[in-house]
N, C-alpha and C positions, 0 to 999 in steps of 0.2 A: 469440393475443392479439386482443381486439376492436379494431376500428378506432374510435379516439376522435375524435368530431366535437365540437369545442369551441364553435363559433359557428354561427349561422344562415346566415351567408355561406358557411361551409365546407360546410354541408348542401346549399345551393343548388348549389355547385360539384360536390359529390359526385353529385347527381341530374341534372346537366347543365341547370340552370335559370339564368336571368338573375340578376344580383345582386339581393338583396332591397331593397325600397324603404325598409325600416326595419331597422337592424342588430339590433334586439332582439325583433321580432315579424314574423311572415310568415304569410300565408294562401295555400296552394297549392291550386289547382283541378286535379284529375287530368285534366280535359279538355284543359288546356293544358300538361301536364307529360309529359316522356318516360316511357315505361314503364320501371319499375325492372327492370334485368336480373337474371336468375337468379344468385344468388350464395350460397355457403355462408359468406360473410364476416359475422361478428358485428359489430354496430354498437352503440356506446355513446355516447349523446347527453349533452351537458351542459345540456340545456334540456328543457322540457316539450313533449310532442307529444300533441295531441288529434286524433283522426282519425275521419271518417265514410266508410265504404267500402261501395259496392254493386257487384255483379257482379265481385267479385274471385275469380278462379278460380286459386287457388294455395294455398301453405302458408306458414305463418309459424313461425319458431322464436323462442320467448320464454324466456330462461333456458336450461334444458336440455331443454325439451319442445317438441314440434311440434304445430301445430293447423291445422285447416281453418278457413276463414272462411265464414260464411253471409252471405247478402245482407242489407243494411240493418243492419250492425253498427257500433258505435262503441266505440273503446277509447282508453285513456289510458296514457301512459308518463311517468314522472318522471325527472329527471336521474339518470344512473348506471345505469339499467336497460339490459339487453342484449337485442337482438333481431336477427333476420335474416329475409329474405324470399327464397323460392326456389320453383321449379316454378310460376313466374308465367305463366299463360296468359291472354292477352287484356288489355284495358285497363279498369281499374276506373273507377267514377264516384265523385264525392264530393270531400272536402276534407281537407287536413292543416293544422292550426293549430299553429305553432311559437311558443313564448313563452320567452324567456330569463329566468331568475330576476332578473337585473339590471333588467328592465323593471318588475318588481313592487316594487323596492326602495322603502322608506319609504311603502308603502301597506298597508292592513289585510290585503289578500289575500296579501301576502308571508308572513304568519304563519299564515293559515288554509287556504291551498291544499292543504297536505299532510294536513289533517284529513279531506279527502274520501278515504275508504278505497279507492275504486275505482282510485286511482293505484297501488295495490299488488295489484290483481287480476291474475290471469293472463289471457292473451289469450282462452282458451276461455270466460272469464267475461265476455266483451264484452257491451255493452249492445245488445239487439236492439230497434230503433226501429220503432214503427208509422209509417204515412205522416204522420199528424198530428204526431207527436213529431219526426220527421225534418224536417218543414217548420218547426217551431219552432226547431230547432237551426240549420238553414240560414239562417233569417232573422237569427239572432244572429251567425252567422259573417259574413254579408254586411254587417251593421252595423259589425262590427269592421273588416272590409276597407275599407269606405267611409271610416271615420274615420281610419285610419292612412295612407290614400292621399290624404286631403285635406290642406289647408295645416295644418301643425302649429302649434298655439297653446298657451296656458297650460292649456287644459282637455282637450287631446287624451288625455293619459295617463289622467286621471280617468274620462273617458267610456269608453275601451277597457277599463280595469280593471273598471268597473261592468258592462259587457256581458259580460266574461269571468266575473265573479262570478255573474251571472245564468245564464249557460250552465252553469256547474258546479252551481248549485242545481237547475236543471232536470234535469241528469243524475242528481243524487241522487234526485229525485222519480221519474224514469223507472226507475231501478234498483229502487226500492221497489215500483213497479208490476210490474216483471218478476218479483220474488220472489213476488208474489201471484198473477199470472196464469199462471205456469209451475208450477202447483200439483203436478201429477203428478210431474214430475222433482224438484222441490224437496222434496216430502214423502218421496220415496224416499231422498233424502239424509238426512232426519231419521230415517227408519226404520233406515237403515244405521248412523247415529250411535248410536241407542239400542241396537242389537244389539252394536255394537263395545264400548260402555261396559259392557253386561251381561256380555259374554264376558270383558272385562278384569277386572271386579270379581269374577267367579266363578272366576277362575284364580289362579295364583300370581304373576301379573304385578305385583300390588300390592306384594307383599313383595320381589320381586326387582328390580322396575323403578320402583316408586313410582307416583304418579299419572300418567296419560298427559298429555303436554303438548298444548296447542292445536295446535302445529306438527305433532306426530306424527299427531294425529287428522285434521287437514286433509290431510296427505299421503296418508293411507290412503283418504280419501274423494275424492282427486284434485281438490281445490279449494284455493285459497289461504286462509290463516288469516283474513284480513280479510273475504273473501267469505263464508266459513262463518259467522262471527259476525254479519255483517250479515243474512244469510239467516235465521239462527235468531232474531235479535231481531224480525224482521218476522213470522215464523211463530209464535213462542212468547213473544216479549217477553223472552227471556233469551239471554245470550251463551253461547259455547261453554264458557267457564270456569265459568259458573253451572250449566250442564248437568253438567259434571264434578263439581262440588261437590254438586249435587242427588243424583246417583247415589251419591256417597260417603256423604252423610247417610242416604240410604235404606238402604245396606248397614250403616252404623253402628247404626241403629235396629234392624235385624234382629238383629245380634249382641247388642246390649244387651237385647233382648227374649227371645231364644230360647237364649242360652248363659249359662254361669256364668263366662265369661272376665272377668278383671279389666279395668279401664279401660286399663291399660298394655298388656295383651296384645291388646286390640282395636285400640288405636292402632298397635301393631306390625303386626298383620294387615292394617291398612288402609294400610300403607306409610309411617307416620310414624316418624321417628327419635326424636322427643321427645313423650311423652304430653301435655305442656302445649300443644303446637301443635295436636294433635287436639282437646283440650278447648276451646281458644280458638275454633277454627273451628266446632265443634259448637254452642257457646253463641251465636256470632254468627248462625248459621243458624236456631236453634230457640228462642233466648232461655232455654234450660235447659242446665245442665252435663250431661255424659253420666250422671253419678251421679244427678242429680235426675231426668233422664228415666227411668232405670231404676226409680227409686223410684215414679214415677207409674204405671208399668206394673205393678209388683208389688203396690202397695197395694191395688188392687181385688181381687186374687187372695187376699190375706190376709184381707180382710174377708169 
């Protein structure tokens, strides 16, 4: 069973740190923190963790997978996610920002923080920061630290929440930059996706298994579902689900154009239990019913 850490104070105790200056938010500088000992112990936090790590020579387990860290990476953990660190060699540089959900209570960020998909990315999908980007993040971290270590007043929470919201927005921007600048690796993911969908639609999998789920595709590509959809939206403007539907419509058009199968038979071949569901999707995507599409193809031939 994972070790459950419910409060930021408990995390400080777990890491051998002094008591936090604020019960609901803490910024830890690795330079002043003890090195986390090697452990196979899984950790489950009840609060958000945002981390920037450099010179981390070790491995991290996130969920059921293990990953190496590269220099200059930033990653995000949401409450309830499980991780562990081991084979830790040397002392990393950087920051850990801990934010308890109660700190965000009754603020706009309480509702929007989980809309940032990178809280559900896997560790190997960490954000790789340039020097300029890291400087921007460090400045925001320092502003947050200065604010919560100053005299608390009626504006303190609003100021910190605003800085945190800005930090998350910058992270969103930097992830989009990463999708674009890592073109070779990212386009290989796209190529593998296209091949996987082609193989799936050319086999009996459609009949026996139905449409592939986003979760299945992401697992086969060794990325998280949210990361895959985010990557595809930047590269192609379309989500993973839209790519699946595009391939489905492409296959449907092929069958409608080159075979004498009925609409019901085509729907079954494409993994639909009910022809009405196939007709509805086809019409949504093409503005034509399958029968109307077939007629547009056959009409010129008759003429």
